[in-house]
TIPADREN-262491 format. One record per residue (C-alpha): residue in three letters; x, y, z; residue number from 0. Coordinates in pm, 1 decimal. Example, Ala and Ser with C-alpha at 12.3 -4.5 7.8 and 13.67 -1.06 7.14 Angstrom:
[rec 'ALA' [1230.0 -450.0 780.0] 0]
[rec 'SER' [1367.0 -106.0 714.0] 1]
REM end
This chain:
[rec 'MET' [-4856.3 -612.4 -2219.2] 0]
[rec 'GLU' [-4850.0 -823.6 -1889.1] 1]
[rec 'ILE' [-4725.8 -634.8 -1566.0] 2]
[rec 'ILE' [-4342.7 -697.0 -1469.5] 3]
[rec 'LYS' [-4304.2 -691.1 -1124.7] 4]
[rec 'LEU' [-3941.0 -529.0 -1086.5] 5]
[rec 'PHE' [-3765.3 -687.3 -757.8] 6]
[rec 'CYS' [-3503.2 -425.7 -626.2] 7]
[rec 'LEU' [-3164.7 -470.0 -422.1] 8]
[rec 'PRO' [-3015.5 -221.3 -233.6] 9]
[rec 'TYR' [-2650.6 -143.7 -198.6] 10]
[rec 'ALA' [-2446.4 -218.0 95.6] 11]
[rec 'GLY' [-2598.6 24.0 431.2] 12]
[rec 'GLY' [-2903.4 44.9 255.4] 13]
[rec 'SER' [-3270.6 -45.6 259.4] 14]
[rec 'ALA' [-3598.2 -67.3 56.7] 15]
[rec 'THR' [-3676.8 310.5 96.5] 16]
[rec 'VAL' [-3406.6 363.7 -145.3] 17]
[rec 'TYR' [-3655.1 290.6 -434.5] 18]
[rec 'SER' [-3942.0 424.8 -262.4] 19]
[rec 'ARG' [-3998.2 707.2 -521.7] 20]
[rec 'TRP' [-3902.5 518.2 -845.8] 21]
[rec 'LYS' [-4268.7 422.3 -765.4] 22]
[rec 'ASN' [-4375.6 777.7 -879.6] 23]
[rec 'TYR' [-4186.6 745.5 -1227.5] 24]
[rec 'ILE' [-4186.1 412.3 -1342.2] 25]
[rec 'ASP' [-4439.7 261.6 -1642.4] 26]
[rec 'GLN' [-4780.6 213.5 -1593.1] 27]
[rec 'ASN' [-4655.5 -197.3 -1721.0] 28]
[rec 'ILE' [-4378.5 -214.7 -1428.8] 29]
[rec 'GLU' [-4437.7 -273.5 -1044.7] 30]
[rec 'VAL' [-4200.8 -153.6 -837.9] 31]
[rec 'ILE' [-4102.2 -420.3 -528.6] 32]
[rec 'PRO' [-3799.2 -343.5 -331.8] 33]
[rec 'LEU' [-3656.9 -620.4 -97.8] 34]
[rec 'GLU' [-3570.8 -572.0 252.0] 35]
[rec 'LEU' [-3317.8 -649.8 376.4] 36]
[rec 'ALA' [-3332.1 -827.5 784.4] 37]
[rec 'GLY' [-3208.3 -589.0 1037.5] 38]
[rec 'ARG' [-3352.0 -240.5 847.1] 39]
[rec 'GLY' [-3685.7 -78.7 803.2] 40]
[rec 'LYS' [-3988.4 -315.8 830.7] 41]
[rec 'LYS' [-3748.1 -620.7 898.1] 42]
[rec 'PHE' [-3562.9 -443.0 1177.4] 43]
[rec 'SER' [-3646.4 -677.7 1435.8] 44]
[rec 'LYS' [-3475.3 -975.2 1254.8] 45]
[rec 'PRO' [-3100.6 -1016.5 1348.7] 46]
[rec 'LEU' [-2849.3 -874.2 1051.3] 47]
[rec 'ASN' [-2741.8 -1185.8 807.5] 48]
[rec 'ASN' [-2406.0 -1333.0 844.0] 49]
[rec 'SER' [-2322.3 -1401.2 484.5] 50]
[rec 'ILE' [-2553.4 -1317.9 108.5] 51]
[rec 'GLU' [-2624.7 -1678.8 105.9] 52]
[rec 'ASP' [-2846.8 -1647.6 406.5] 53]
[rec 'GLU' [-2972.0 -1304.8 259.5] 54]
[rec 'VAL' [-3061.7 -1520.0 -28.3] 55]
[rec 'ASN' [-3239.5 -1818.8 112.1] 56]
[rec 'ASN' [-3500.3 -1516.4 301.0] 57]
[rec 'ILE' [-3537.8 -1355.2 9.7] 58]
[rec 'PHE' [-3583.0 -1644.9 -236.0] 59]
[rec 'GLU' [-3908.8 -1719.2 81.0] 60]
[rec 'GLU' [-4041.9 -1425.1 0.6] 61]
[rec 'ILE' [-4036.2 -1433.6 -392.1] 62]
[rec 'ALA' [-4109.4 -1758.2 -486.4] 63]
[rec 'GLY' [-4494.5 -1687.1 -513.2] 64]
[rec 'HIS' [-4442.7 -1432.8 -714.9] 65]
[rec 'ILE' [-4188.0 -1565.8 -985.5] 66]
[rec 'LYS' [-4399.2 -1867.9 -1035.4] 67]
[rec 'ASN' [-4679.9 -1706.3 -1172.9] 68]
[rec 'TYR' [-4553.4 -1342.6 -1316.7] 69]
[rec 'PRO' [-4319.1 -1221.5 -1571.6] 70]
[rec 'TYR' [-4026.9 -1021.0 -1309.7] 71]
[rec 'ALA' [-3668.8 -846.9 -1351.3] 72]
[rec 'PHE' [-3435.1 -773.8 -1079.0] 73]
[rec 'PHE' [-3237.6 -449.6 -990.0] 74]
[rec 'GLY' [-2963.2 -450.5 -783.6] 75]
[rec 'HIS' [-2742.6 -142.9 -733.4] 76]
[rec 'SER' [-2341.3 -272.6 -566.1] 77]
[rec 'MET' [-2390.2 -520.4 -318.3] 78]
[rec 'GLY' [-2759.7 -621.8 -460.3] 79]
[rec 'THR' [-2567.0 -725.0 -771.7] 80]
[rec 'LEU' [-2412.5 -1018.4 -592.9] 81]
[rec 'ILE' [-2733.1 -1084.9 -423.6] 82]
[rec 'ILE' [-2924.6 -1110.0 -739.2] 83]
[rec 'HIS' [-2613.8 -1332.7 -922.7] 84]
[rec 'GLN' [-2682.4 -1566.1 -593.6] 85]
[rec 'LEU' [-3054.4 -1566.8 -593.9] 86]
[rec 'ILE' [-3040.4 -1648.0 -1008.0] 87]
[rec 'GLY' [-2868.8 -1957.3 -923.3] 88]
[rec 'LYS' [-3125.2 -2110.8 -652.3] 89]
[rec 'ILE' [-3390.4 -2019.2 -906.8] 90]
[rec 'ILE' [-3200.9 -2212.0 -1100.6] 91]
[rec 'SER' [-3128.4 -2476.0 -913.5] 92]
[rec 'HIS' [-3554.7 -2522.2 -833.4] 93]
[rec 'ASN' [-3592.4 -2511.7 -1183.9] 94]
[rec 'LEU' [-3855.6 -2186.8 -1149.0] 95]
[rec 'ARG' [-3914.0 -1870.8 -1415.8] 96]
[rec 'MET' [-3628.1 -1705.4 -1518.5] 97]
[rec 'PRO' [-3610.2 -1327.1 -1489.9] 98]
[rec 'VAL' [-3721.2 -1165.3 -1849.1] 99]
[rec 'HIS' [-3424.6 -917.9 -1779.6] 100]
[rec 'SER' [-3168.5 -847.7 -1502.9] 101]
[rec 'PHE' [-3000.0 -486.3 -1461.3] 102]
[rec 'MET' [-2680.3 -490.8 -1258.0] 103]
[rec 'SER' [-2573.8 -116.7 -1156.9] 104]
[rec 'GLY' [-2253.0 -10.1 -1014.9] 105]
[rec 'ARG' [-2035.7 -317.8 -970.2] 106]
[rec 'PHE' [-1801.8 -538.0 -1154.3] 107]
[rec 'PRO' [-1920.8 -934.4 -1163.3] 108]
[rec 'PRO' [-1861.0 -1173.4 -895.6] 109]
[rec 'HIS' [-1564.1 -1340.1 -1013.7] 110]
[rec 'ILE' [-1376.0 -1037.6 -963.8] 111]
[rec 'LYS' [-1250.0 -992.7 -613.9] 112]
[rec 'GLY' [-1335.2 -644.4 -447.8] 113]
[rec 'LYS' [-958.6 -485.1 -346.6] 114]
[rec 'GLU' [-1067.8 -298.5 -52.3] 115]
[rec 'VAL' [-1134.2 -406.5 262.8] 116]
[rec 'TYR' [-1338.5 -191.7 468.4] 117]
[rec 'HIS' [-1499.9 -424.0 775.3] 118]
[rec 'THR' [-1220.0 -522.4 1017.2] 119]
[rec 'LEU' [-1117.0 -169.9 980.1] 120]
[rec 'PRO' [-1166.0 49.8 1348.9] 121]
[rec 'ASP' [-1473.8 183.7 1355.4] 122]
[rec 'ASN' [-1337.6 503.8 1342.6] 123]
[rec 'GLU' [-1157.9 439.7 1050.2] 124]
[rec 'PHE' [-1436.3 267.7 887.6] 125]
[rec 'ARG' [-1652.5 521.9 910.8] 126]
[rec 'LYS' [-1443.6 808.5 733.7] 127]
[rec 'ALA' [-1378.1 558.4 455.7] 128]
[rec 'ILE' [-1761.9 518.2 421.4] 129]
[rec 'LEU' [-1803.5 858.3 432.0] 130]
[rec 'CYS' [-1540.2 913.9 176.5] 131]
[rec 'LEU' [-1727.3 698.3 -86.8] 132]
[rec 'GLY' [-2062.5 941.4 -53.8] 133]
[rec 'GLY' [-2418.1 782.7 -67.3] 134]
[rec 'THR' [-2489.6 830.1 312.8] 135]
[rec 'PRO' [-2770.3 1077.7 383.9] 136]
[rec 'LYS' [-2626.4 1451.4 506.2] 137]
[rec 'VAL' [-2852.2 1400.1 798.3] 138]
[rec 'VAL' [-2680.7 1092.5 923.5] 139]
[rec 'ALA' [-2333.3 1147.4 796.9] 140]
[rec 'ASP' [-2338.5 1527.2 1050.6] 141]
[rec 'ASN' [-2443.2 1347.9 1278.2] 142]
[rec 'GLU' [-2176.8 1072.6 1480.3] 143]
[rec 'GLU' [-2423.9 949.9 1706.7] 144]
[rec 'LEU' [-2721.6 888.8 1456.2] 145]
[rec 'PHE' [-2463.2 741.9 1189.3] 146]
[rec 'ASN' [-2334.8 510.8 1530.9] 147]
[rec 'LEU' [-2707.6 363.7 1469.8] 148]
[rec 'PHE' [-2592.5 226.5 1117.8] 149]
[rec 'LEU' [-2306.3 113.4 1190.0] 150]
[rec 'PRO' [-2373.0 -271.3 1261.2] 151]
[rec 'ILE' [-2566.2 -223.5 955.8] 152]
[rec 'LEU' [-2318.2 -111.0 756.6] 153]
[rec 'LYS' [-2006.6 -346.3 884.6] 154]
[rec 'SER' [-2244.4 -690.5 853.1] 155]
[rec 'ASP' [-2330.9 -544.9 490.6] 156]
[rec 'TYR' [-1956.9 -484.6 405.3] 157]
[rec 'LYS' [-1834.3 -811.0 559.4] 158]
[rec 'MET' [-2088.4 -998.6 333.8] 159]
[rec 'VAL' [-1935.1 -823.3 30.8] 160]
[rec 'GLU' [-1575.0 -890.2 104.3] 161]
[rec 'GLN' [-1654.9 -1290.0 239.9] 162]
[rec 'TYR' [-1866.2 -1329.1 -64.7] 163]
[rec 'GLU' [-1752.0 -1631.8 -215.4] 164]
[rec 'PHE' [-1773.1 -1711.5 -589.6] 165]
[rec 'LYS' [-1979.4 -1994.6 -730.8] 166]
[rec 'GLN' [-1983.5 -2033.9 -1131.5] 167]
[rec 'GLU' [-2336.5 -2105.8 -1251.2] 168]
[rec 'PRO' [-2374.6 -2443.1 -1434.0] 169]
[rec 'ARG' [-2456.9 -2299.5 -1746.5] 170]
[rec 'LYS' [-2543.8 -1906.5 -1892.6] 171]
[rec 'TRP' [-2833.0 -1687.1 -1811.6] 172]
[rec 'CYS' [-3095.9 -1718.5 -2083.3] 173]
[rec 'PHE' [-3190.0 -1364.0 -1993.6] 174]
[rec 'ASP' [-3057.2 -990.2 -2140.1] 175]
[rec 'ILE' [-2878.4 -801.8 -1875.2] 176]
[rec 'SER' [-2786.9 -419.1 -1846.6] 177]
[rec 'VAL' [-2543.2 -273.6 -1655.9] 178]
[rec 'PHE' [-2542.6 69.4 -1503.0] 179]
[rec 'TYR' [-2214.6 230.9 -1407.8] 180]
[rec 'GLY' [-2068.0 557.4 -1273.8] 181]
[rec 'SER' [-1796.3 776.8 -1462.7] 182]
[rec 'ASN' [-1596.2 852.5 -1193.5] 183]
[rec 'ASP' [-1687.2 547.1 -935.0] 184]
[rec 'ASN' [-1334.8 462.6 -812.7] 185]
[rec 'LEU' [-1468.2 119.6 -696.6] 186]
[rec 'ALA' [-1596.3 -49.0 -1003.0] 187]
[rec 'GLN' [-1412.0 15.7 -1358.6] 188]
[rec 'TYR' [-1539.8 6.4 -1653.8] 189]
[rec 'ASN' [-1260.7 -310.5 -1778.1] 190]
[rec 'ASP' [-1412.9 -522.7 -1501.7] 191]
[rec 'ILE' [-1746.4 -417.5 -1540.9] 192]
[rec 'GLU' [-1734.3 -515.1 -1914.9] 193]
[rec 'GLU' [-1692.1 -874.0 -1795.7] 194]
[rec 'TRP' [-2072.7 -910.9 -1685.7] 195]
[rec 'SER' [-2118.4 -996.9 -2094.1] 196]
[rec 'PHE' [-1963.4 -1319.1 -1993.7] 197]
[rec 'TYR' [-2293.0 -1470.1 -1724.4] 198]
[rec 'THR' [-2484.4 -1463.7 -2014.6] 199]
[rec 'GLU' [-2609.6 -1602.5 -2407.4] 200]
[rec 'LYS' [-2806.2 -1332.1 -2471.8] 201]
[rec 'SER' [-2700.0 -958.3 -2501.0] 202]
[rec 'CYS' [-2515.6 -718.8 -2243.9] 203]
[rec 'ASP' [-2566.8 -390.1 -2255.6] 204]
[rec 'PHE' [-2391.4 -94.9 -2080.3] 205]
[rec 'TYR' [-2521.8 232.2 -1945.4] 206]
[rec 'LYS' [-2267.1 505.3 -1862.7] 207]
[rec 'PHE' [-2381.5 800.6 -1548.3] 208]
[rec 'GLU' [-2178.9 1107.8 -1511.2] 209]
[rec 'GLY' [-2091.0 1040.9 -1119.4] 210]
[rec 'ASN' [-1927.8 833.3 -871.0] 211]
[rec 'HIS' [-2065.1 490.2 -732.7] 212]
[rec 'PHE' [-2390.0 669.6 -576.2] 213]
[rec 'PHE' [-2450.4 814.8 -929.7] 214]
[rec 'ILE' [-2833.7 623.7 -904.4] 215]
[rec 'HIS' [-2932.8 872.3 -647.8] 216]
[rec 'GLU' [-2811.0 1187.4 -911.7] 217]
[rec 'HIS' [-2973.6 1057.4 -1231.4] 218]
[rec 'GLU' [-3313.6 864.6 -1062.7] 219]
[rec 'LYS' [-3572.2 982.0 -1310.1] 220]
[rec 'LYS' [-3313.2 901.2 -1587.0] 221]
[rec 'ILE' [-3242.2 550.4 -1483.4] 222]
[rec 'VAL' [-3597.0 475.8 -1377.6] 223]
[rec 'SER' [-3690.1 581.4 -1797.7] 224]
[rec 'THR' [-3407.5 346.3 -1887.3] 225]
[rec 'ILE' [-3547.7 105.1 -1688.2] 226]
[rec 'SER' [-3875.0 95.2 -1804.7] 227]
[rec 'GLN' [-3815.5 158.9 -2167.1] 228]
[rec 'ILE' [-3600.6 -168.6 -2142.8] 229]
[rec 'LEU' [-3903.3 -359.5 -2011.1] 230]
[rec 'ASN' [-4173.4 -244.1 -2228.7] 231]
[rec 'ASN' [-3977.3 -333.7 -2522.3] 232]
[rec 'LYS' [-3946.3 -672.8 -2431.7] 233]
[rec 'LYS' [-4101.6 -907.0 -2681.8] 234]
[rec 'GLN' [-4123.6 -1199.5 -2497.3] 235]
[rec 'VAL' [-4161.2 -1259.5 -2071.6] 236]
[rec 'LEU' [-4109.8 -1588.8 -2082.1] 237]
[rec 'CYS' [-3757.1 -1751.7 -2051.6] 238]
[rec 'THR' [-3714.8 -2169.6 -2009.2] 239]
REM end
């Protein structure tokens, strides 16, 4: 089977390192490619972007060469799903090869507006709210000075998410979607999550994992195994 490139997008405040261990678990027919966002990791020196659209423009330039020549798929958690949605719109507009599959995790589809607004909170209230969501590494959560170093990235990301303007695609997608969600995720309820099925003319399957919004950390191996199985079951890697 031809190797499938799996482009992975992080959640708000996350970086490419979120997916660093996936390479140890993924099937040999799949190449995990974590995508770094501006202002963190190897792109630390680049200024933070002000919108999902700006982020997508940068990522599109980075992956355009890959998607012309190789079958590929997307995985995104929370904010990552918004980036994927707009990225697919850009791929459509450039008439490029479509993904063979997309994995949307931990967030309802973009036509649904989130109820909470965090980025306008004073820093101390913002910190409390983010820590209550979980997902922040303990070494960061327990160190206020260290947390404050990440504060501009977190606030920038939440601002991008909360100000995201939905633009409907001209047509439904021509590839399958898998949607992962946490059983106790207060930010993404199943009755909203199931509306991802409206985005594709193909199948849309749902996978529940025990846990809160950051269930992907608790079930890392199981999630990677599920992705491997789904992608290896693909009989066609082209979608035109």
